C-alpha positions, 0 to 999 in steps of 0.5 A, spaced: 912 306 836 912 300 841 910 302 849 911 297 855 909 298 862 915 297 866 916 297 874 923 299 876 923 298 884 931 297 886 937 301 884 939 294 882 933 294 877 935 301 874 942 299 873 940 293 869 935 297 865 940 302 863 945 297 861 940 293 857 937 300 854 944 302 852 945 296 848 939 298 843 942 303 838 935 307 837 932 312 842 929 309 848 925 313 853 921 312 860 914 316 860 909 317 864 901 319 863 903 326 865 907 327 859 914 326 863 919 323 859 927 321 860 932 317 857 932 310 859 939 310 857 940 315 863 942 312 870 939 319 873 933 319 869 931 312 870 932 314 878 927 320 877 922 315 873 921 312 880 917 318 882 912 316 876 905 314 878 906 309 872 912 308 868 912 306 860 918 304 856 918 307 849 922 306 843 922 305 835 926 298 836 922 292 836 927 289 841 924 292 847 919 287 847 923 282 849 929 285 852 925 288 858 921 282 860 924 282 867 921 289 868 914 288 865 909 290 870 
């Protein structure tokens, strides 16, 4: 499992993030430290994640280490 801290501030960030997540065949999720978890492939889920204190993207796919560089916090 790979985990990266990310920052999604604008609607444009969220749309770009979802497009990248959609290109990954494996499950990609956003989580916080309180146990909340949403699909990173869901526009509404990603919008909800802006309420998280700290947001992390997780996946079994190693490709997240490179694909989400612009959102690394």
